[in-house]
N, CA, C and O of each residue as an XYZ file, in Angstrom:
692
protein
N       0.839     -1.356     -0.286
C      -0.087      0.283     -0.163
C       0.883      1.277     -0.001
O       0.879      2.143     -0.875
N       1.905      1.401      1.095
C       2.435      2.243      0.965
C       3.519      2.757     -0.435
O       3.865      3.920     -0.642
N       3.879      1.641     -1.210
C       4.630      1.964     -2.377
C       3.435      2.304     -3.635
O       3.857      2.693     -4.725
N       2.142      2.158     -3.445
C       0.985      2.337     -3.979
C       1.315      4.162     -3.982
O       1.649      4.835     -4.958
N       1.131      4.549     -2.813
C       0.466      6.131     -2.456
C       1.823      6.774     -2.795
O       1.802      7.961     -3.123
N       2.815      6.226     -2.758
C       4.124      7.093     -3.067
C       3.996      6.941     -4.803
O       4.086      7.983     -5.453
N       3.839      5.958     -5.350
C       3.832      6.222     -6.561
C       2.915      7.095     -7.314
O       3.310      7.810     -8.234
N       1.233      7.013     -6.775
C       0.502      8.191     -7.419
C       1.038      9.521     -7.282
O       0.955     10.418     -8.120
N       1.809      9.592     -5.718
C       2.202     11.073     -5.309
C       3.283     11.564     -5.947
O       3.478     12.777     -6.024
N       4.166     10.588     -6.515
C       4.936     10.608     -7.017
C       4.731     11.025     -8.760
O       5.654     11.656     -9.274
N       4.041     10.816     -9.253
C       3.464     10.928    -10.297
C       2.448     12.512    -10.516
O       2.360     13.214    -11.523
N       1.744     12.699     -9.068
C       1.221     13.951     -9.405
C       2.426     15.305     -9.097
O       2.399     16.427     -9.602
N       3.180     14.890     -8.358
C       4.389     15.714     -8.212
C       5.000     15.989     -9.670
O       5.209     17.100    -10.158
N       5.291     14.492    -10.381
C       5.984     14.814    -11.856
C       4.955     15.668    -12.737
O       5.208     16.661    -13.420
N       3.432     14.866    -12.497
C       2.862     16.034    -13.742
C       2.868     17.744    -13.283
O       2.994     18.612    -14.147
N       2.753     17.995    -12.180
C       2.861     19.502    -11.562
C       4.618     19.860    -11.951
O       4.901     20.825    -12.660
N       5.290     19.279    -11.588
C       6.312     19.779    -12.273
C       6.349     19.871    -13.706
O       6.393     20.997    -14.200
N       6.341     19.177    -14.216
C       6.299     18.971    -15.781
C       5.371     20.098    -16.414
O       5.698     20.847    -17.335
N       4.618     20.085    -16.003
C       3.721     21.341    -16.735
C       4.502     22.693    -16.354
O       4.776     23.501    -17.241
N       4.855     22.922    -15.002
C       5.124     24.277    -14.891
C       6.570     24.214    -15.712
O       6.617     25.198    -16.451
N       7.551     23.543    -15.816
C       8.789     23.521    -16.509
C       8.548     23.677    -17.948
O       8.954     24.605    -18.648
N       7.767     22.561    -18.353
C       7.614     22.609    -19.958
C       6.877     23.913    -20.481
O       7.094     24.491    -21.545
N       5.887     24.274    -19.421
C       5.410     25.680    -19.968
C       6.284     26.624    -20.181
O       6.497     27.064    -21.311
N       6.794     26.978    -19.286
C       7.698     27.717    -19.536
C       8.946     27.875    -20.442
O       9.832     28.728    -20.496
N       8.678     26.693    -21.163
C       9.981     26.651    -22.107
C       9.965     27.596    -23.150
O      11.046     28.134    -23.390
N       8.475     28.096    -24.185
C       8.413     28.980    -25.067
C       9.044     30.338    -24.854
O       9.557     31.034    -25.731
N       8.923     30.646    -23.436
C       9.189     31.876    -23.102
C      10.516     32.254    -22.881
O      10.912     33.417    -22.959
N      11.390     31.028    -22.534
C      12.644     30.880    -22.044
C      13.094     30.836    -23.360
O      13.539     31.966    -23.567
N      13.244     30.089    -24.480
C      14.017     29.816    -25.675
C      13.605     30.942    -26.551
O      14.474     31.133    -27.403
N      12.584     31.772    -26.661
C      12.265     32.891    -27.765
C      12.975     34.136    -27.091
O      13.585     34.859    -27.879
N      12.988     34.420    -26.039
C      13.030     35.714    -25.677
C      12.610     36.438    -25.694
O      12.892     37.484    -26.278
N      11.104     35.986    -24.575
C       9.988     36.739    -24.604
C      10.750     37.774    -23.651
O      11.808     37.611    -23.044
N       9.672     39.189    -23.707
C      10.031     40.294    -22.996
C       9.834     40.408    -21.634
O      10.353     41.314    -20.981
N       8.807     39.183    -20.946
C       8.848     39.015    -19.561
C       9.968     38.131    -18.965
O      10.353     38.101    -17.797
N      10.437     37.369    -20.099
C      11.799     36.443    -19.243
C      12.788     37.349    -19.826
O      13.831     36.861    -19.392
N      13.081     38.239    -20.451
C      14.222     39.272    -20.620
C      13.948     39.909    -19.172
O      14.762     39.917    -18.249
N      12.971     40.310    -19.153
C      13.132     41.291    -17.907
C      13.442     40.745    -16.549
O      14.032     41.313    -15.631
N      12.922     39.505    -16.588
C      13.394     38.489    -15.263
C      14.803     38.648    -15.063
O      15.251     39.411    -14.207
N      15.809     37.672    -16.131
C      16.511     37.567    -16.143
C      17.432     38.658    -16.290
O      18.444     38.685    -15.589
N      17.151     39.699    -17.253
C      17.750     40.861    -16.696
C      17.974     41.697    -15.460
O      19.009     42.357    -15.371
N      17.223     41.708    -14.663
C      17.277     42.239    -13.568
C      17.985     41.004    -12.366
O      18.588     41.483    -11.406
N      17.922     40.083    -12.430
C      18.748     38.995    -11.847
C      20.438     39.460    -12.697
O      21.483     39.942    -12.260
N      20.107     39.135    -13.684
C      21.845     39.654    -14.503
C      22.491     40.674    -13.850
O      23.562     40.655    -13.244
N      21.634     41.660    -14.065
C      21.867     42.967    -13.296
C      22.574     43.146    -11.458
O      23.582     43.626    -10.939
N      21.507     42.538    -11.072
C      22.237     42.185     -9.500
C      23.428     41.348     -9.944
O      24.406     42.061    -10.169
N      23.645     40.014    -10.143
C      24.716     39.581    -10.534
C      25.702     39.932    -10.705
O      26.738     39.417    -10.285
N      25.512     41.549    -11.813
C      26.752     42.619    -12.338
C      27.277     43.113    -11.078
O      28.492     43.306    -11.088
N      26.506     43.431     -9.716
C      27.124     44.080     -9.273
C      27.685     43.250     -7.999
O      28.530     43.619     -7.183
N      27.142     42.314     -8.043
C      27.835     41.428     -6.785
C      28.807     40.386     -7.583
O      30.038     40.381     -7.590
N      28.250     39.843     -7.998
C      30.016     38.804     -9.166
C      30.609     39.701    -10.075
O      31.756     39.311    -10.294
N      30.439     40.370    -10.485
C      31.163     41.176    -11.598
C      29.917     41.191    -13.160
O      28.836     40.613    -13.270
N      30.649     42.092    -14.157
C      29.839     42.010    -15.311
C      29.933     41.083    -15.859
O      28.923     40.856    -16.525
N      31.261     39.795    -16.006
C      31.411     38.719    -17.006
C      29.821     37.739    -16.507
O      28.844     37.466    -17.205
N      30.056     37.464    -15.298
C      28.866     36.207    -15.029
C      27.678     36.837    -15.229
O      26.802     36.304    -15.910
N      27.503     38.152    -14.608
C      26.031     38.893    -14.522
C      25.280     39.272    -15.836
O      24.060     39.333    -15.986
N      26.654     39.612    -17.129
C      25.763     40.028    -18.370
C      25.597     38.971    -19.005
O      24.703     38.854    -19.844
N      26.842     37.574    -18.558
C      26.271     36.331    -19.369
C      25.154     35.781    -19.118
O      24.591     35.164    -20.023
N      24.590     35.873    -17.874
C      23.181     35.245    -17.108
C      21.666     36.159    -17.831
O      20.578     35.668    -18.132
N      22.212     37.892    -17.964
C      21.137     38.610    -18.687
C      20.977     37.790    -20.088
O      19.894     37.607    -20.644
N      21.958     37.430    -20.460
C      22.034     37.194    -21.666
C      21.371     35.731    -22.195
O      20.478     35.641    -23.037
N      22.168     34.365    -21.343
C      21.902     33.316    -21.646
C      21.269     32.756    -20.303
O      21.227     31.535    -20.457
N      20.808     33.053    -19.179
C      20.292     32.605    -18.294
C      19.065     32.078    -18.321
O      18.734     31.325    -17.405
N      18.125     32.393    -19.423
C      16.866     31.890    -19.538
C      16.976     30.472    -20.326
O      16.350     29.431    -20.124
N      18.000     30.780    -21.315
C      18.369     29.507    -22.373
C      18.893     28.388    -21.363
O      18.176     27.410    -21.150
N      19.674     28.469    -20.971
C      20.359     27.923    -19.598
C      19.068     27.442    -18.594
O      18.496     26.377    -18.828
N      18.775     28.060    -17.786
C      17.419     27.363    -16.864
C      16.571     26.650    -17.588
O      16.144     25.635    -17.039
N      16.197     26.885    -18.672
C      15.141     25.982    -19.449
C      15.984     24.942    -20.240
O      15.246     24.282    -20.972
N      17.119     24.631    -20.316
C      17.490     23.614    -20.487
C      17.625     22.396    -19.814
O      17.505     21.208    -20.115
N      18.028     23.308    -18.399
C      17.958     22.334    -16.962
C      16.157     21.531    -17.001
O      15.655     20.407    -16.975
N      15.710     23.020    -17.079
C      14.548     22.433    -16.850
C      13.822     21.271    -17.838
O      12.984     20.419    -17.543
N      14.389     21.535    -18.961
C      13.803     20.200    -19.762
C      14.617     18.950    -19.802
O      14.138     17.941    -20.320
N      15.809     18.950    -19.293
C      15.797     17.907    -19.365
C      15.590     17.283    -17.417
O      15.719     16.134    -16.994
N      15.349     18.172    -16.872
C      14.798     17.413    -15.477
C      13.290     16.720    -15.498
O      12.805     15.889    -14.729
N      12.696     17.414    -16.742
C      11.378     17.009    -16.674
C      11.367     15.604    -18.130
O      10.498     14.737    -18.232
N      12.322     15.741    -18.871
C      12.389     14.306    -19.507
C      12.971     13.002    -18.304
O      12.616     11.824    -18.344
N      13.644     13.431    -17.592
C      14.584     12.614    -16.573
C      12.855     11.833    -15.494
O      12.492     10.672    -15.310
N      12.341     12.983    -15.116
C      11.079     12.766    -14.395
C      10.145     11.912    -15.168
O       9.774     10.858    -14.651
N       9.770     12.211    -16.220
C       9.213     11.356    -17.405
C       9.814      9.927    -18.121
O       9.210      9.233    -18.939
N      10.943      9.733    -17.669
C      11.573      8.544    -18.381
C      10.880      7.404    -17.906
O      10.752      6.460    -18.686
N      10.213      7.294    -16.288
C       9.806      5.929    -16.309
C       8.130      5.654    -17.120
O       7.433      4.657    -17.308
N       8.002      7.064    -17.422
C       6.731      6.431    -18.582
C       6.961      5.924    -19.832
O       6.346      5.010    -20.381
N       8.302      6.858    -20.445
C       8.614      5.981    -21.472
C       8.775      4.614    -21.497
O       8.334      3.747    -22.251
N       9.595      4.583    -20.388
C       9.962      2.965    -20.165
C       8.912      1.943    -20.051
O       9.091      0.774    -20.392
N       7.675      2.458    -19.505
C       6.502      1.511    -18.919
C       5.991      1.649    -20.476
O       5.401      0.617    -20.796
N       6.040      2.631    -21.559
C       5.333      2.144    -22.436
C       6.229      1.540    -23.407
O       5.634      1.064    -24.373
N       7.582      1.419    -23.423
C       8.724      0.642    -24.079
C       8.638     -0.991    -23.747
O       8.856     -1.857    -24.595
N       8.346     -1.205    -22.616
C       7.957     -2.116    -21.917
C       6.818     -2.755    -22.107
O       6.883     -3.967    -21.902
N       5.603     -2.253    -22.495
C       4.610     -2.679    -23.036
C       4.773     -2.893    -24.794
O       4.343     -3.910    -25.338
N       5.215     -2.169    -25.296
C       5.658     -2.224    -26.792
C       6.458     -3.707    -27.016
O       6.231     -4.576    -27.858
N       7.466     -3.664    -25.954
C       8.496     -4.896    -26.539
C       8.640     -6.042    -25.565
O       9.031     -7.110    -26.034
N       8.391     -5.971    -24.338
C       8.606     -6.978    -23.351
C       9.845     -6.995    -22.251
O      10.177     -7.806    -21.386
N      10.420     -5.604    -22.730
C      12.048     -5.645    -22.119
C      11.761     -4.627    -20.752
O      11.569     -3.411    -20.779
N      11.787     -5.267    -19.907
C      11.828     -4.507    -18.511
C      12.775     -3.601    -18.662
O      13.757     -3.902    -19.340
N      12.652     -1.963    -17.904
C      13.551     -1.778    -17.624
C      14.646     -1.774    -16.760
O      14.494     -2.050    -15.570
N      15.739     -1.488    -17.236
C      16.469     -2.083    -15.915
C      16.879     -0.767    -14.770
O      17.834     -1.058    -14.049
N      16.349      0.443    -14.563
C      16.128      1.040    -13.424
C      14.651      1.421    -12.970
O      13.766      1.846    -13.713
N      14.576      1.229    -11.853
C      13.055      1.699    -11.159
C      12.667      2.809    -11.244
O      13.443      3.764    -11.291
N      11.302      2.927    -11.285
C      10.851      4.028    -11.621
C      11.197      4.827     -9.961
O      11.165      6.057     -9.937
N      11.405      4.326     -9.100
C      11.579      4.797     -7.443
C      13.267      6.226     -7.804
O      13.452      7.349     -7.335
N      14.050      5.445     -8.731
C      15.362      5.683     -8.762
C      14.937      6.971     -9.549
O      15.363      7.989     -9.003
N      14.420      7.130    -10.359
C      14.265      8.378    -11.528
C      13.681      9.268    -10.715
O      13.900     10.478    -10.784
N      12.735      8.608     -9.717
C      11.466      9.936     -9.006
C      12.971     10.603     -7.639
O      13.224     11.785     -7.409
N      13.403      9.844     -7.248
C      14.434     10.207     -6.359
C      15.256     11.175     -6.610
O      15.329     12.185     -5.910
N      16.156     10.894     -7.936
C      16.878     11.296     -8.072
C      16.512     12.965     -9.290
O      17.126     14.031     -9.322
N      15.293     12.498    -10.114
C      14.345     14.254    -10.499
C      13.875     15.059     -9.601
O      13.806     16.279     -9.745
N      13.547     14.482     -8.688
C      13.042     15.175     -7.658
C      13.904     15.797     -6.890
O      13.317     16.469     -6.042
N      15.168     15.866     -6.817
C      16.321     16.086     -6.080
C      16.722     17.212     -7.187
O      16.806     18.372     -6.783
N      16.916     17.002     -8.236
C      17.037     17.917     -9.235
C      16.324     19.147     -9.180
O      16.789     20.212     -8.775
N      14.872     18.898     -9.719
C      13.824     20.117     -9.357
C      13.993     20.612     -8.435
O      14.128     21.835     -8.486
N      14.082     19.854     -6.974
C      14.014     20.673     -6.020
C      15.590     21.767     -6.297
O      15.527     22.923     -5.880
N      16.653     21.378     -6.866
C      17.598     22.111     -6.997
C      17.414     23.307     -7.825
O      17.746     24.470     -7.593
N      16.707     22.695     -9.027
C      16.621     23.995     -9.957
C      15.765     25.217     -9.287
O      16.018     26.401     -9.509
N      14.682     24.743     -8.408
C      14.261     25.734     -8.224
C      14.385     26.407     -6.195
O      13.851     27.137     -5.360
N      15.245     25.671     -6.378
C      16.074     26.307     -4.900
C      16.777     27.621     -5.583
O      16.874     28.617     -4.867
N      17.296     27.684     -6.991
C      17.609     29.071     -6.935
C      17.123     29.692     -7.659
O      17.645     30.713     -8.106
N      15.574     29.116     -8.111
C      14.888     30.023     -8.668
C      13.969     30.872     -7.143
O      13.624     32.053     -7.111
N      13.804     30.038     -6.249
C      13.682     30.964     -5.236
C      14.475     31.600     -4.248
O      13.918     32.223     -3.344
N      15.743     31.516     -4.315
C      17.038     32.343     -3.863
C      17.283     33.555     -4.579
O      17.984     34.456     -4.117
N      16.505     33.619     -6.133
C      16.656     34.791     -6.630
C      15.674     35.667     -6.643
O      15.871     36.817     -7.035
N      14.200     35.147     -6.115
C      12.851     35.862     -6.173
C      13.314     36.418     -4.471
O      12.838     37.500     -4.127
N      14.065     35.796     -3.637
C      13.784     36.600     -2.143
C      15.412     37.336     -1.984
O      15.627     38.178     -1.112
N      16.596     36.830     -3.058
C      17.565     38.086     -2.401
C      17.827     38.675     -3.877
O      19.025     38.828     -3.643
N      17.704     39.132     -5.199
C      17.512     40.165     -5.835
C      16.651     40.926     -5.906
O      15.613     40.630     -5.314
N      16.701     41.916     -6.480
C      15.449     43.239     -6.573
C      14.189     42.202     -7.367
O      13.054     42.640     -7.175
N      14.255     40.963     -8.180
C      12.895     40.715     -8.542
C      12.308     40.590     -7.599
O      11.320     41.317     -7.703
N      12.301     39.918     -6.382
C      11.264     40.416     -5.605
C      10.170     39.081     -5.962
O      10.223     38.380     -6.973
N       9.213     38.963     -4.863
C       8.213     37.901     -4.684
C       7.404     37.811     -5.407
O       7.062     36.715     -5.850
N       6.741     39.142     -5.818
C       5.590     39.616     -6.838
C       6.617     40.330     -7.793
O       7.305     41.300     -7.476
N       6.607     39.355     -9.662
C       7.560     40.092    -10.564
C       6.345     41.337    -10.942
O       5.143     41.121    -11.093
N       6.923     42.443    -11.025
C       6.108     43.369    -11.358
C       7.228     43.535    -13.168
O       8.410     43.211    -13.284
N       6.234     44.172    -14.388
C       6.382     44.429    -15.675
C       5.440     44.740    -16.371
O       4.344     44.182    -16.425
N       5.871     45.815    -17.051
C       5.138     47.035    -17.672
C       3.577     46.937    -17.184
O       2.706     46.394    -17.863
N       3.309     47.668    -15.648
C       2.571     47.661    -15.114
C       1.349     46.304    -14.923
O       0.125     46.418    -14.988
N       2.293     44.832    -14.631
C       1.287     43.754    -14.694
C       1.645     42.916    -13.332
O       2.835     43.009    -13.031
N       1.338     42.607    -12.991
C       2.161     41.698    -11.656
C       1.414     40.516    -12.059
O       0.318     40.336    -12.590
N       2.369     39.757    -11.631
C       2.335     37.892    -11.314
C       1.270     37.247    -10.008
O       0.601     36.234     -9.808
N       1.546     38.319     -9.420
C       0.972     38.187     -7.993
C       1.588     37.155     -7.406
O       1.013     36.419     -6.604
N       2.851     37.017     -7.774
C       3.398     35.938     -6.997
C       3.723     34.574     -7.546
O       4.601     33.858     -7.066
N       2.811     34.183     -8.793
C       2.183     32.725     -9.107
C       3.853     32.188     -9.546
O       3.956     30.964     -9.623
N       5.083     32.962     -9.822
C       6.259     32.193    -10.160
C       7.180     31.629     -9.049
O       7.854     30.603     -9.147
N       7.087     32.659     -7.711
C       7.475     32.305     -6.965
C       7.251     30.924     -5.978
O       8.117     30.245     -5.427
N       5.779     30.765     -5.962
C       5.011     30.319     -5.069
C       5.088     28.570     -6.029
O       4.983     27.491     -5.446
N       5.286     28.725     -7.521
C       5.550     27.779     -8.186
C       6.821     26.927     -7.975
O       6.896     25.699     -8.030
N       7.620     27.648     -7.771
C       9.275     27.387     -7.352
C       9.046     26.919     -6.182
O       9.451     25.757     -6.178
N       8.536     27.249     -5.004
C       8.391     26.994     -4.029
C       7.799     25.591     -3.492
O       8.216     24.901     -2.562
N       6.662     25.367     -4.386
C       5.894     24.254     -4.217
C       7.042     23.055     -5.080
O       7.507     22.076     -4.497
N       7.266     23.311     -6.178
C       8.215     22.078     -6.760
C       9.475     22.153     -5.924
O      10.061     21.071     -5.917
N      10.143     23.216     -5.131
C      11.202     23.073     -4.210
C      10.922     21.901     -3.243
O      11.660     20.930     -3.076
N       9.412     22.206     -2.462
C       9.108     21.448     -1.531
C       8.635     20.110     -1.888
O       8.819     19.285     -0.993
N       8.033     19.637     -3.030
C       7.208     18.893     -3.221
C       8.573     17.774     -4.203
O       8.629     16.590     -4.536
N       9.237     18.661     -4.311
C      10.662     17.358     -5.194
C      10.918     16.759     -3.993
O      10.916     15.535     -3.861
N      11.180     17.670     -2.948
C      12.135     16.980     -1.646
C      11.619     15.992     -1.149
O      12.061     14.898     -0.795
N      10.489     16.527     -1.144
C       9.260     15.177     -0.411
C       9.357     13.911     -0.711
O       9.480     12.888     -0.037
N       9.236     14.273     -2.500
C       9.029     12.909     -3.520
C      10.635     12.522     -3.687
O      10.874     11.342     -3.943
N      11.609     13.325     -3.575
C      13.115     12.189     -3.230
C      12.966     11.132     -1.959
O      13.162      9.918     -2.006
N      12.509     12.033     -0.650
C      12.816     11.310      0.366
C      11.659      9.871      0.215
O      11.828      8.709      0.585
N      10.455     10.527     -0.486
C       9.629      9.011      0.044
C      10.163      7.956     -1.153
O      10.520      6.831     -0.802
N      10.201      8.251     -2.247
C      11.274      7.143     -3.200
C      12.415      6.454     -2.702
O      12.603      5.246     -2.844
N      13.120      7.189     -2.157
C      14.751      7.321     -1.360
C      14.124      5.799     -0.252
O      14.525      4.646     -0.416
N      13.241      6.171      0.664
C      12.856      5.189      1.260
C      11.981      3.843      1.163
O      11.728      2.888      1.898
N      11.615      4.325     -0.280
C      11.165      2.938     -0.888
C      12.270      1.711     -1.552
O      12.173      0.484     -1.553
N      13.337      2.628     -2.100
C      14.403      2.216     -2.645
C      15.224      1.059     -1.407
O      15.629     -0.104     -1.380
N      15.129      2.346     -0.419
C      15.981      1.446      1.010
C      15.089      0.158      1.768
O      15.522     -0.839      2.347
N      13.654      0.606      1.515
C      12.976     -0.609      1.959
C      12.855     -2.054      0.861
O      12.638     -3.182      1.302
N      13.011     -1.798     -0.363
C      13.078     -2.800     -1.662
C      14.499     -3.716     -1.519
O      14.741     -4.871     -1.870
N      15.539     -2.430     -0.678
C      16.660     -3.349     -0.871
C      16.715     -4.595      0.480
O      17.027     -5.785      0.421
N      16.320     -3.838      1.532
C      16.105     -4.960      2.467
C      15.420     -5.891      2.566
O      15.709     -6.717      3.432
N      14.184     -6.117      1.663
C      13.301     -7.194      1.415
C      13.913     -7.632      0.674
O      13.459     -8.754      0.452
N      15.267     -7.324     -0.283
C      15.436     -7.969     -1.157
C      14.809     -7.542     -2.749
O      15.602     -7.595     -3.688
N      13.424     -7.138     -2.997
C      13.186     -7.316     -4.043
C      13.615     -5.984     -4.859
O      12.874     -5.426     -5.668
N      14.941     -5.555     -4.519
C      14.863     -4.615     -5.434
C      16.673     -4.836     -6.334
O      17.875     -4.719     -6.097
N      15.731     -5.208     -7.410
C      17.020     -6.051     -8.304
C      17.928     -5.254     -9.562
O      18.506     -5.846    -10.474
N      17.902     -4.177     -9.413
C      18.534     -3.276    -10.187
C      19.688     -2.351     -9.485
O      20.295     -1.512    -10.149
C-alpha cells in the first residue's frame, strides 16, 4: 500500500513539475519580454555582486540555461513513463526502477527551484514580479517553492522505498 501511495504521489508531483517546467520553455527559448525582464533584473544584480562577466552572461543566456535544465529534469522525471510504454510494446523490462528516477529527479527539480526561490528572495526581482504595470501575483515564486518542497518530499519518499526494497531483497536493479 505504501508503494502505491508513493507512486501515485510521485506521478502527481511529476505532472505538476513537468507542466510548470515545460510550459515555460517557449518563453525562455524565444526571448519573450517577460523572460528578458526577469533574467535582466537577476543579471543586473549579479553584475553588482559577482562582476560584469557572469552577470552579463546570465542576463543574456540565463533563460536558455535554466530552460535547458528544466527540459532535462522534465524528461528525466517522465522517463519511467517512456520506459513503461517501451516495456508494453517490446516486453523488455527497464533496467532502472521508477523510484530511482523520481528520487534523483525530485532532487534535481528541487535544486533548480531552489535557485529560482533564491533569486526571487535575494535580488530586486522580489516575490511578486512586476513588468510593464502587470503583476504575476507571486505565481512564479509560489510555483518554485511548491516544486522545491514537493521535489524534496518526493525524493525522500522514493528513497525510503528504494531502501525498503533493498532490505526486502526485491530491488533487483
